[in-house]
N, C-alpha and C positions, 0 to 999 in steps of 0.2 A: 677777214674780218673787217666789215664795213666799219671805217674809224677812221675821220682824218683830227681827233682831237688832241693828241699825240701823248693821249691817256693810255696806261697799260691797265687795262680793262679785265683781268685774272683776279682771282682770290689775292689777299692779303695774308700771309702766314706766315709767323715766324720772322719776317724780315724781308719773306721774298715773296715774289708775282707766281702765283701758279693757277695752272689753267684745270679744267674739269669735262668730267666727257658730256654735261648736257649745258648748252645755253641759252637767251633768250634774247631778244631784239628790247633798246629801250628808242622809242620815239619822239619827236617831236611834238607838241599835245596841240599847237595851234595848225600846223603844217601838214601832219601825220608821217612827213618822213621818218627813215628809219637813222638814228645818230648812230650807234653802235652796238654792238651786243656782249652780253658780258655771262660770264660764265655762273651756273648755280653749286652753290656749294653742296655735296653729299655729307651724309651722317659722318663717314669719318673724316672728312675737312673741318666740319667743326670740333671733333674728338683732338686733330692737330691743331686747332685755333686755341681751344678751352687752355689744353696742354702745354702749349706755348705761353700763354700768361700766365700762367700758374708756374709753370717755371721762370720765367723772367722775375718774379717777386721774389720766390726761391734764391736767384741764384745771383741776380745785379738788384737791390732793391736802391731806390734814387730818394737821396737825399732832397727836403726840404729844397735846399736853394737848388738843386740839379734841378727839381723839377719845377721848380720856376724859370732859368734860363731856356729852356727847353718849350715850355709854353708863352714866352717871351718871342722866342725866336719863331718860333709859330703866327703868332696875330703880326708879327713883321710882315713874315711870307706871304699872306694872306692880304695885309695890307697892299702889298707888290702885287699881287694877282687878283685885285680887287673887282677889276673888270672884265676879268675872261670869266670868273667865276658866274659872276653875276649874272652876263651873254648864258651860262650853260644853265644857269636854275629856269630865267626865263626860258627857254627849250627845253627841257628836260620837264621840267613843273610847270609851264604856262602861267607864270606869273610875270606880269609886269614887269619890265626894265627896272621903273624906277622904283619899284615895291624890292624887286629883286638884289639893287644897289642897296637899298635900306637893310636889306636882311644881311646883307654881307657887310655892312657898317657895325651892324650890332650885333654878328658874330664876333668881330674885332673885339668889343668892345666885353664879350664875354668872355670869351680866351685872356684876356690882358686883367681881366678883376680875377677870375681861376688863377691865372699867375700868381696874383698878389696873395689870393690867400692860401695858397702853398705854404709863406711864410709865415703864415698867420694860427698854424692848426698847435690847439693847445687843448690841455686839462687845466685843471685845478687842486685845488689842496682839499681833505673833506675831513670837520673838525670831529675826528672818531673818536681822541684826547676825552672829550665832553662825554662820551658813556661810559658811567661806572663798568670800571674793572679791563680799563681801555687806555686807563692815565698814562702807562706808557709808550705806547705807539704812536704813530704816524703818518696820515695818509692823503692819499692822492692820485687823482686817477690821471691818465693818458689817453690820447685817442690813438688807432694803428688802423692802419690799412685795411679793410674789412676782407679782401682777397678779390678774385676774377667778378668785374663788372659787365654782365651783357647789357649793352645799350641797344634798344629799338628804336628806332627813329620812323618817324610820317614822311610823310611826301610834303607837305604843306611848307616847310622851312627846313630842307633839306641840308644847309649849314648849320643854322642858330640851333635847331631844336637836337644839330648831333652833338655840336659843341656844348651844347645843355648838359650833356649826360658825360662825353668824352674826356673833355678837358677839366670840370670838376673830378672825375676820377681819377685820371695822370695827378692830378694837384694833391689827393689824397695820398698818393704813390698807389693806390691801383693799376693791374692790367686790365684791359680793354678785350672783349668780343663785340663787334659793330655790325650789329644787323640793319640797313639803311632800307626804305621801304622799296618792294620791287620798281615800280617806278621812275623813281630818281635815285639810281645808285651812282650815278655818274659824278655828282657831287663829294660822297661822302670818296670814294676812288681821288681824287684831284687832292682832299683831304688829307688821306693819308699817304700819298704823296709828299705833302708837304710838312708831315711830324716826321715823316722820312730824313728829308732835311733839313729841318729842325734838331737831331741828333735823337731823336727818342728811341731808344734802345731797342733791338729785336725781341718781337715778344709781347710789348707793351700796349702794341695798338695792332690789333687784327681783325680782317673784314669780311665777312661771309653773306651772298647774296644770294637768295632765294624766296618763294614764299613763306607766309609765316604759317600758312596749316604745316608746314613741312619744315622748314630750316627753323623758324621762330617757336615754333614746339620743342624740335629737338634741342634746341640752345638752352629755353628757359628749363628744363627739367632736368639738365646735365648736372650731376650731382656737385660737380667740381664748381659751380656758377654759385657764389656768395650773393649778387647783388644784382637786379632787375631793375634796370629803370625802363621805362616805355610810355609813350605817347600815343593814341588812338582812338580806338571805339572802345565803348563801355565792354562791349560782349566780347572782346578780346581779352582784354585786361579783364576782367571774371575768368576767362580761359587760362591767362599765364597763373591768375593766383593762385589758381586750383590745381596747378600743374608745376609750381614753383617747391612744393617743400615746406624746408626749412630755410630759403635764403629770404635775404630781406627785398624787398618788394616797393616800387615808388609808380605810382600809377599814376599817368597824366590822361582825364578822357574827355568825354565830353562835355556839351553844353547849350543850352536853348538859351540862350545869353538874354536877359532881362534886363531893360534902359527905364528909366521913369523919366519923366519930362511934367515937370511942375508949371503952376501959371505962372510963377515968379521968374521962370526962367529964361535965359536968352535965348529966344527961339532962334535968330538965326544961327548962334551959335550950334546952337544941340543940334540943328537940321543939317548943317555945314557936316558934323563931325561923322553923327551917326550914317549921315548917306556915304560919306566914306569908309564908315568901318562895317556899313552892313557888305559892301560889296565890293572893299577891296580885295585881291585877292581869289576874286568867285564868290568871295564869302565861304572861302574853305579854310578855316579854323577855329581853333573850340574856341574864342573869344567874340567872336565874331556877332556881333547885330543881332538879333533875328527879333525877338518881342520890345515892341516900343509903347510904355503904357504911357500917354498925353491925357491932362488934367482934362477934362471937358471942355471948359470955357475957351480953352484955348487950342482945341481938337483940330479945327478948322483951319485956324492960319496956320498951324502946325504942319498941317497936311499938307497947303500950298508950297509953305516954302522948303518941304522936304521933297515933293516932286521937284522943284526947280532946282535943288543942289544936286539932286538925282541925273536928270538931266546933260547937265553940264557933263558928265563922265564921260571918258573916251572908250568907247567898247571895243576888241579887234584885235591886232596882232601884238601880243606879249614882248616883242624887239620893237616894238615901235617906241621912243622915248615918251611919249605923247598919251599911250594909252595909260587909264586905270583900270579894265577891267578886260580882262582875258576868258582864255578858255578855261572847263573844267577839266578835271584831270582825264578822265575817263570818259569815251559817250555811252556809255553804260550809265555814268556817274548824272552826266547831263537827263537825258532821259527818266529816270528817275525824280528828279528834281521837278520836271516838267511837269509828270503824271501825278505829283502832291499838288503842283498848284492846280491843274485842271481837279482835280479829288475835292480840293479846298472850294473851287469855283461851283462844282455841282452840288455841293452842301452847303451854298449860300454864301460863301464869300466872294468878295469884289476885286478885282484887279483894278488900283489907282494909276498902275504904271508897269509897262515893261508886260512879262508875262510868257513871251516865246523864245523859241530855242532856233539856233542854225548851225546844225553839225553838234560836238559839244561847248558851242557860246550861248548859252540862256545870259539872256538881257537882265539887268535889274531890276526885278520884281518887289513892288510895294502893293498889298494890299491891306485892306479891310473889312471891318463886317466878319470876322474871324470869329470861331470858336475853341473852348479853351481844346476841345479834347482834336481837332482835326490836326495833324502830322504836324505840318507847318508852324503848329503853336507849340504842342506839347512833345515834342521830339525833334532831335536835332537836323537841322535843315543839310547842314553843311552845304550849301548854294547861295547864290544871291538874294537871297528873300526873307523881307522882313515884314515885318504887320504891324499897323498901326490899333491900338487898343484902347477907346477911350476909358477912364476914371473917375469918379467924383471926389474921396478924402484920399488922402495922402498914405491914411492907414490901408486903403483898400486898395492901394497898388502896393504896397510893400507886401500884404499877402496875397498879389495877385502873381510877382513876382516868385513868392515861396513857393507858390504852386507849383512845383515840379520835382523831378526826380533829381535834378542835376542840382550842383552848387558851384562853379567854379568859379565864375566874377560880375559884378553887376556892374548898371551906371546909373548915375543921379544929378540930372540937371536940377536946381535949385540955388536961390540967392541968400535961399533960409538957412540959418547955420544950426539952429534946434533942430530942423526936419533932415538937414542933410546929417546931423548926430544920431538921429532917428533911424536914418535909411542905417547907418555904420551899422549901429547894435541891435536890429532888427533881421536885415537883409540873412540868410542861411545860404553864404558864400566865403569861399575863399580870400575874395576880393570884393571890396565895395566903391565904385571912384565917384568920385563927387565932379559936377561939372568936368566930366570926359567919358568916354565911352565904357562900355565893359570891357573892350577889345585893347586897352591903355595897361602896357607892360612896360616898365623899365628893366632890362634884364639883372641888376643886383636885389632887386626885390626876393621876397620869398612867393614864390607861387604854387598853387594849388589848391584842389578843392574839396568840396563834400560829398558826401553820399555818391554817385554813379556817377561823380566827377573825379572822381579820384582819389589816393593816399598818399602822404609825401609831401614832400615840396623842393622845388627843381631853383634857380637861382644860386650862383657858386658857394656863396657861404652855407646855405642851408642845405645844399645837394653833398657837401664834403661831410656834413654831419650824419647825413644820411650812408655814406658809401663810405664812413667810418665807427669803427666797432670802441667801447669803453674798456677799456684795462685799469680796474686797479690794483694800485699799489699798496700795501702796507709795512712799513715798518715796526718790526717790533724793539724798542730801544733798549739796549741792556744795561745795569749801570747806571740807571738814572736814578737820584734822589728821593 
């Protein structure tokens, strides 16, 4: 098996690395060379993984402090191996090394926060004695682990979005069956080996690899899976919801992030931030800047500054420390984005910058004269493409941001506090970011959207709430005066 990584590239089930009858290749997204081959899970493998997770919870429940200790050791190990993990992300995911390094550092924080939250899970008393007929009763609720968690992660953040699912699940006392993206499974394999080293008992983390339409569909419809945490496209999210039965579902889906630049904004700041956040990671993340609404009095000035900021970005090999924009995840995705650009141009859009493709590297592309029904505006590009759209009034800009099937996050640049608060109250999204781009995320905050952007919230504290059940306890107190 081609593999010089020192990783065991089998399936990880019940504390053992297993092989299967079918394999697939994992490729360097820039050079396209084969990095390794990994084993694809069968339905029988998935059954074993779910049963192992269920048995682990039943036979060896972990105390909150033990969960804390294991997760603490895990983030320490991730920190020790941070450089190696970042290079692996850059190769299998095509993410520029500087961004991959930042992602690993965020993952350390996510696991660290989760470890602390393991010690803070609590319920509260309920004043049922205030209800007539219950004067001699006392009530409280506790939070208990919900059960086996199916964690289905995307390619674009192959460690941080994985640990946003796995670490809170373990902190809550659940066992996990993890299915990483088929294009980026090696980082998850690495993480499982570190969790093993950290002392996580067998069965608490299980790794199955394979296509979503086979492995993923079988996993989410498994009757012993109690929580499904998925990050990916709205179409797949809808399919998961339809197949999930009575399982809890947390869906982090798409967006076509709207950002407002008002006439009173710091235009230099807005241009620099929006250029980095539109094209970083080749635009392949759900809150990547896509629609930029600019007040018409400053649209020409802002456009010049945006082009200048975009021109500074270095496009190329993700393993180079200078690279800002690397390849897209597959050639097919790059071709799709190129076709969307061409389609927009045929319908009247103008390319202000970029617009070209070489293999699976799409140049940062800035458009103007777009229409609301163009794919680059009304759908999620998930590529390095942004559009500048002028507006007259701030209310008009808010209405334009809301003119979307999505609602994950939006960005607003203004020095006017009243306008900022108006945006916060009026924009229909899971997050409104003032004087920063729609792409801002601190891993401690509740993160999620509305409409086709999904349901539920991530962020360790909030994910733990999704992954635990409330159990009400009522005491009937005898011999009370």
